[in-house]
C-alpha positions as CSV (number, residue, x, y, z in Angstrom):
1,M,-0.1,0.4,0.1
2,E,1.3,3.1,-1.0
3,V,0.3,6.5,1.0
4,H,0.9,10.0,0.4
5,S,1.1,11.7,3.9
6,G,0.4,15.3,3.8
7,W,1.1,17.7,6.7
8,K,-0.1,21.1,7.0
9,N,2.4,22.3,9.5
10,R,4.4,21.7,12.6
11,S,1.0,21.3,14.8
12,G,0.7,17.7,15.2
13,E,3.8,16.5,13.0
14,E,5.6,15.2,15.9
15,C,2.9,12.9,17.5
16,D,1.6,11.7,14.1
17,R,5.4,10.6,13.6
18,K,5.1,8.5,16.5
19,H,2.8,6.3,14.5
20,H,4.6,6.6,11.4
21,P,5.6,3.4,9.5
22,G,9.4,3.9,8.9
23,R,9.6,6.7,11.7
24,E,13.1,6.3,12.0
25,A,13.5,7.9,8.6
26,F,11.8,10.9,9.4
27,E,12.6,11.4,12.7
28,S,14.0,15.0,13.3
29,E,14.6,18.0,16.2
30,L,12.1,20.4,16.7
31,S,12.9,23.7,15.3
32,S,11.1,27.2,14.4
33,S,10.5,26.0,10.9
34,S,8.5,22.7,9.7
35,M,10.3,19.8,10.0
36,T,10.4,18.3,6.4
37,S,11.3,20.5,3.6
38,E,12.0,17.5,1.1
39,C,9.7,14.8,0.1
40,Q,11.1,11.6,1.3
41,K,9.8,7.9,1.1
42,A,10.0,5.0,3.8
43,R,8.7,1.5,4.1
44,G,7.3,-0.5,6.8
45,C,4.9,-3.1,7.8
46,I,2.1,-3.0,10.6
47,G,0.8,-6.1,11.4
48,D,0.9,-8.2,7.9
49,Q,0.4,-5.0,5.9
50,R,3.5,-4.0,4.0
51,I,2.7,0.0,3.1
52,A,5.1,2.8,1.5
53,V,4.7,6.2,3.2
54,I,5.5,9.0,0.9
55,D,5.8,12.1,3.5
56,T,5.3,15.6,1.9
57,P,6.2,19.1,3.1
58,G,4.1,21.4,4.8
59,L,2.3,23.1,2.4
60,F,2.8,26.6,4.1
61,D,6.3,25.9,5.4
62,T,8.2,28.8,6.7
63,N,11.1,28.7,4.9
64,F,9.4,28.5,1.2
65,T,7.0,30.2,-1.0
66,E,3.8,28.8,-1.9
67,E,4.9,28.2,-5.3
68,E,8.1,26.3,-4.3
69,I,6.1,23.9,-1.9
70,I,3.9,23.1,-4.8
71,K,6.6,22.5,-6.9
72,R,8.0,20.0,-4.2
73,I,4.3,18.3,-3.9
74,K,4.6,17.7,-7.5
75,G,7.7,16.1,-7.2
76,C,6.5,13.6,-4.6
77,I,4.6,12.3,-7.3
78,S,7.5,10.7,-8.9
79,L,8.5,9.0,-5.6
80,S,5.4,6.9,-5.8
81,S,5.1,4.4,-9.1
82,P,2.9,3.9,-10.5
83,G,0.7,5.7,-7.9
84,P,-0.5,6.3,-4.2
85,H,-3.2,4.1,-3.1
86,A,-4.3,7.1,-0.5
87,F,-3.7,10.8,0.4
88,V,-3.8,11.3,3.9
89,I,-4.3,15.1,4.8
90,C,-3.6,15.7,8.5
91,L,-5.4,18.8,10.4
92,Q,-5.1,19.7,13.9
93,I,-8.5,19.5,16.2
94,G,-9.4,23.4,16.5
95,R,-10.3,26.1,14.8
96,F,-10.4,25.6,10.7
97,T,-8.4,28.6,10.1
98,K,-8.0,30.5,6.7
99,E,-4.7,29.0,6.3
100,E,-6.2,25.4,6.6
101,K,-8.9,26.4,4.5
102,D,-6.2,27.7,1.9
103,T,-4.5,24.5,2.2
104,V,-7.6,22.4,1.6
105,Q,-7.8,24.4,-1.5
106,L,-4.5,24.2,-2.5
107,I,-4.7,20.2,-2.5
108,Q,-8.1,20.2,-4.6
109,D,-6.3,22.6,-7.2
110,T,-3.2,20.4,-7.0
111,F,-4.1,17.3,-7.5
112,G,-7.6,17.8,-9.2
113,E,-11.2,16.5,-8.0
114,E,-10.3,12.5,-8.5
115,A,-7.9,13.0,-5.7
116,A,-11.1,13.0,-3.4
117,K,-11.5,9.4,-4.2
118,Y,-8.3,8.4,-2.7
119,T,-7.9,10.8,0.2
120,I,-9.0,10.2,3.8
121,V,-8.8,13.2,6.7
122,L,-6.5,12.6,9.9
123,F,-7.6,15.2,12.6
124,T,-4.7,15.1,15.3
125,H,-5.0,16.3,19.1
126,G,-8.1,14.4,19.1
127,D,-7.8,14.6,23.4
128,K,-8.9,18.2,22.6
129,L,-12.4,17.3,21.7
130,K,-13.1,16.5,25.5
131,K,-16.6,15.9,25.8
132,H,-17.3,16.8,22.0
133,T,-17.4,14.4,19.3
134,I,-15.6,14.4,16.1
135,E,-19.0,14.9,14.1
136,S,-20.0,17.7,16.2
137,F,-16.6,19.6,15.7
138,I,-16.9,18.8,11.7
139,K,-20.1,20.3,11.5
140,T,-19.3,23.4,13.5
141,N,-17.7,24.7,10.5
142,K,-19.4,25.0,6.8
143,D,-15.9,24.6,4.8
144,L,-14.5,21.4,7.0
145,S,-17.7,19.8,6.6
146,E,-18.0,20.4,2.5
147,F,-14.1,19.1,2.6
148,V,-14.8,15.8,4.6
149,Q,-17.8,15.4,2.4
150,M,-16.2,15.9,-0.8
151,C,-13.8,13.0,0.8
152,H,-16.7,10.8,1.2
153,N,-17.2,11.2,4.8
154,R,-13.9,9.6,5.4
155,Y,-11.9,10.8,8.7
156,H,-10.2,9.4,11.4
157,V,-8.9,10.8,14.8
158,F,-5.3,10.5,16.6
159,N,-5.4,11.3,20.5
160,N,-2.1,12.6,20.8
161,E,-1.8,11.6,24.9
162,T,-1.7,7.9,23.9
163,E,1.0,6.1,21.8
164,D,-1.8,3.1,21.3
165,E,-0.8,1.4,17.9
166,T,-4.7,0.5,17.6
167,Q,-5.0,4.0,16.4
168,V,-2.7,3.5,13.3
169,V,-4.6,-0.1,12.9
170,E,-7.9,1.7,12.8
171,L,-6.8,4.2,10.2
172,L,-5.0,1.6,8.0
173,S,-8.4,-0.2,8.2
174,K,-10.3,2.6,7.0
175,M,-7.7,2.9,4.0
176,R,-8.0,-0.8,3.2
177,Q,-12.0,-0.2,2.9
178,M,-11.4,3.1,0.7
179,I,-9.1,1.3,-1.4
180,D,-11.2,-1.8,-1.8
181,R,-14.3,0.5,-2.7
182,N,-12.0,1.7,-5.6
183,G,-11.4,-1.7,-6.3
184,G,-7.7,-1.6,-5.8
185,S,-6.9,1.4,-8.2
186,F,-4.5,4.2,-6.9
187,Y,-4.5,7.7,-8.2
188,T,-2.3,7.7,-11.3
189,H,0.2,9.8,-13.2
190,E,-2.1,10.2,-15.9
191,M,-5.0,11.7,-13.0
192,F,-2.3,13.9,-11.9
193,K,-1.6,15.1,-15.2
194,S,-5.5,15.5,-16.4
195,A,-5.3,17.7,-12.8
196,E,-2.2,19.9,-14.3
197,E,-4.0,20.1,-17.7
198,A,-7.2,21.3,-16.0
199,I,-5.4,23.9,-13.9
200,E,-3.5,25.2,-16.9
201,K,-6.9,25.2,-18.8
202,K,-8.5,27.1,-15.8
203,K,-5.3,29.5,-15.9
204,Q,-5.4,29.9,-19.8
205,Q,-9.3,30.6,-19.1
206,L,-8.6,33.3,-16.1
207,L,-6.1,34.6,-18.3
208,K,-8.7,35.0,-21.3
209,E,-11.2,36.2,-18.9
210,S,-8.8,38.6,-17.5
211,E,-7.9,39.8,-20.8
212,E,-11.4,40.1,-21.8
213,K,-12.3,41.8,-18.9
214,R,-9.2,44.3,-19.5
215,K,-10.3,44.8,-23.0
216,K,-14.0,45.4,-21.6
217,E,-12.4,47.9,-18.9
218,Q,-10.3,49.4,-21.8
219,E,-13.6,49.8,-24.1
220,Q,-15.7,51.3,-21.1
221,L,-12.7,53.7,-20.5
222,Q,-12.5,54.6,-24.4
223,A,-16.2,55.2,-24.5
224,E,-16.4,57.0,-21.2
225,H,-13.5,59.1,-22.6
226,A,-15.0,59.7,-25.9
227,K,-18.5,60.9,-24.1
228,E,-16.5,63.0,-22.1
229,L,-14.7,64.4,-25.0
230,A,-17.8,64.7,-26.9
231,R,-19.2,66.7,-23.7
232,Y,-16.1,69.0,-23.7
233,K,-16.4,69.6,-27.5
234,E,-20.4,70.5,-27.0
235,N,-19.4,72.7,-24.1
236,E,-16.8,74.3,-26.1
237,R,-19.3,74.9,-29.1
238,K,-22.0,76.4,-26.6
239,I,-19.3,78.5,-25.1
240,R,-18.3,79.5,-28.5
241,E,-21.6,80.1,-29.9
242,Q,-22.3,82.0,-26.7
243,Y,-19.4,84.3,-27.0
244,E,-19.8,84.8,-30.9
245,A,-23.5,85.7,-30.1
246,Q,-22.3,88.3,-27.4
247,I,-19.9,89.8,-30.1
248,R,-22.6,90.1,-32.6
249,E,-25.1,91.4,-30.1
250,Q,-22.2,94.1,-29.2
251,Q,-21.3,94.9,-32.8
252,R,-25.3,95.5,-33.6
253,R,-25.2,97.8,-30.2
254,D,-22.2,99.5,-31.6
255,A,-23.6,99.9,-34.9
256,L,-26.7,101.4,-33.5
257,E,-24.7,103.8,-31.2
258,N,-22.9,104.8,-34.2
259,Q,-26.0,105.3,-36.3
260,R,-27.4,107.5,-33.4
261,R,-24.2,109.4,-33.4
262,R,-24.2,110.0,-36.9
263,E,-27.7,111.4,-37.1
264,L,-27.0,113.6,-34.0
265,E,-23.8,114.7,-35.8
266,Q,-26.1,115.5,-38.9
267,Q,-28.7,117.1,-36.9
268,L,-26.1,119.1,-35.1
269,A,-24.6,119.8,-38.7
270,Q,-28.3,121.2,-40.0
271,Y,-28.8,123.3,-36.7
272,A,-25.5,124.8,-37.3
273,R,-26.7,125.5,-41.1
274,N,-29.9,127.1,-40.0
275,Q,-28.2,129.0,-37.6
276,Q,-25.9,130.2,-40.3
277,M,-28.9,130.9,-42.7
278,Y,-30.9,132.8,-39.6
279,Q,-27.8,135.1,-38.8
280,E,-27.6,135.7,-42.7
281,Q,-31.3,136.6,-42.6
282,Q,-30.9,138.7,-40.0
283,R,-28.1,140.8,-41.5
284,I,-29.9,141.0,-44.6
285,L,-33.1,142.2,-42.8
286,N,-31.1,144.7,-40.7
287,E,-29.2,146.1,-43.7
288,Q,-32.4,146.7,-45.4
289,A,-34.4,148.4,-42.4
290,A,-31.2,150.9,-42.1
291,A,-31.5,151.6,-46.0
292,Q,-35.1,152.2,-45.2
293,R,-34.4,154.6,-42.6
294,R,-31.7,156.3,-44.7
295,D,-34.2,156.6,-47.6
296,E,-36.9,157.9,-45.1
297,E,-34.3,160.6,-43.7
298,R,-33.5,161.4,-46.9
299,R,-36.9,162.1,-47.9
300,R,-37.7,164.1,-44.7
301,E,-34.7,166.1,-45.7
302,E,-36.2,166.5,-49.2
303,R,-39.5,167.4,-48.1
304,A,-38.2,170.1,-45.4
305,A,-36.1,171.6,-48.3
306,L,-39.0,172.2,-50.6
307,E,-40.8,173.6,-47.7
308,G,-38.3,176.0,-47.2
309,N,-38.2,176.9,-50.7
310,R,-41.9,177.5,-50.8
311,R,-41.9,179.4,-47.8
312,S,-39.3,181.7,-49.0
313,N,-40.8,182.1,-52.2
314,W,-44.0,183.1,-50.5
315,K,-42.3,186.0,-48.4
316,N,-40.5,187.0,-51.7
317,S,-43.8,187.5,-53.8
């Protein structure tokens, strides 16, 4: 029986390795980093069952990026030929954190949906359940419950306060039932390749959708820019028309003012001419009156002279 053992991080790793077949191959001292940084394979026997366990690094190892860990996990597949009969996903009893949720999603994305048929969830630190059951713990978290259901409700609990080997025997029994249900088949390289192809297809689809979204956003921006430019030009046209209308109105007012000024100037010129004519007429009238007075004076003088002559003639006669 070939088993892939997936550890999330240091939590619970030390205890579970006490029950690990070929545990000598994995023993290491505690440190601030995850214990296993490389995939390792060990073989051993439990009862009459020969098993080979491939130990994978913590998916959130403190020394490596997620991309590096995924690369290492993929490398573990090459240690299992023709493929593992079971995946054991170890989770610690406690709050199902975002990190663990991301780990679960990472496993699903890396190995594909087919891996669920070969997966069993191992809960460590079962002693923390105290009076609660593992079923009640699973039901308290929707994400965890969905993950366990995806694994066909296959799970097992290790109590860290005991080294009872029956815990391992029971785990192997559940794995054997799973293997029998799968017809003795194993998770093949073809399945893993299909999962990789699905991941790549999903990436390409996401890239395509991202590009389409980017193009759509760019088109929307261009459309908004065109609308804004049209609004700007329309406002510019209105302002220009208003300005031109103001200029035309001012020109009309200036023309009227000029016309009124010319008319006034014409009236003033006419008035000046009339005044000049009046003064000329007055001068002529004055001259005529003066001439008349002189004629009258001359006639009076002539009449007086005649009168004087008559009187003189009368006396002489």
